[in-house]
matplotlib code that plots the C-alpha trace (Angstrom):
import matplotlib.pyplot as plt

x = [74.3, 71.4, 73.7, 74.3, 70.6, 69.8, 72.4, 71.1, 67.5, 68.6, 70.3, 67.4, 64.9, 66.9, 64.8, 66.1, 66.4, 65.5, 62.0, 62.1, 59.3, 58.6, 58.1, 54.5, 55.8, 57.2, 54.1, 52.1, 54.9, 54.3, 50.5, 49.7, 52.3, 51.4, 53.8, 54.5, 55.3, 57.7, 59.4, 59.9, 61.4, 63.7, 64.8, 65.5, 67.6, 69.4, 70.3, 72.4, 76.1, 76.7, 74.0, 74.0, 73.4, 69.8, 69.2, 70.7, 68.4, 65.4, 66.3, 66.3, 62.9, 61.5, 62.8, 61.2, 57.9, 58.0, 58.6, 55.7, 53.3, 54.3, 53.5, 57.2, 58.6, 61.8, 62.1, 61.1]
y = [-16.4, -17.5, -17.3, -13.6, -13.0, -14.8, -12.7, -9.5, -10.5, -11.3, -7.9, -6.0, -7.7, -7.5, -6.3, -4.0, -5.6, -2.3, -1.0, 2.8, 4.4, 8.1, 8.9, 9.9, 13.2, 14.1, 13.2, 16.2, 18.5, 20.9, 20.5, 24.0, 25.6, 26.9, 26.6, 30.3, 29.9, 27.1, 29.1, 32.0, 29.7, 28.1, 31.5, 32.6, 29.5, 29.8, 33.5, 32.6, 32.5, 29.9, 27.5, 25.4, 21.6, 22.1, 24.8, 22.5, 19.7, 22.1, 23.2, 19.6, 19.1, 22.2, 21.0, 17.7, 19.3, 21.5, 18.5, 16.7, 19.6, 20.1, 16.5, 15.4, 17.7, 19.6, 22.2, 25.6]
z = [16.7, 18.9, 22.0, 21.3, 20.8, 24.0, 25.9, 24.4, 25.3, 28.9, 29.3, 27.8, 30.0, 33.2, 36.1, 38.8, 42.2, 43.9, 44.2, 44.3, 46.3, 46.7, 50.4, 51.2, 52.6, 49.1, 47.1, 46.0, 47.1, 44.2, 43.7, 45.0, 42.6, 39.2, 36.3, 36.5, 40.2, 39.5, 36.7, 39.1, 41.7, 39.1, 37.9, 41.4, 42.1, 38.8, 39.4, 42.4, 41.7, 44.4, 45.5, 48.7, 48.4, 49.6, 46.9, 44.2, 45.4, 45.3, 41.8, 40.7, 42.3, 40.6, 37.2, 37.8, 38.8, 35.7, 33.4, 35.1, 34.8, 31.1, 30.1, 30.5, 27.9, 28.4, 31.1, 29.5]

ax = plt.figure().add_subplot(projection="3d")
ax.plot(x, y, z, "-o")
ax.set_aspect("equal")
plt.show()
């Protein structure tokens, strides 16, 4: 039984071997945008029937910014 517990403990406390770092050029990217501006941009991107890869990436970034500005709640 203790072997199983040790194995679970090891798995749960496993550290990632990769350090993720946000590039300095991306930090503060949405600081000048209000929540309403971000919602408008999100609506604009969602209204497109077909989005390019860059537009899909931008939509993900806008969603992330909205979550961050709403104390990490769901995207409104």
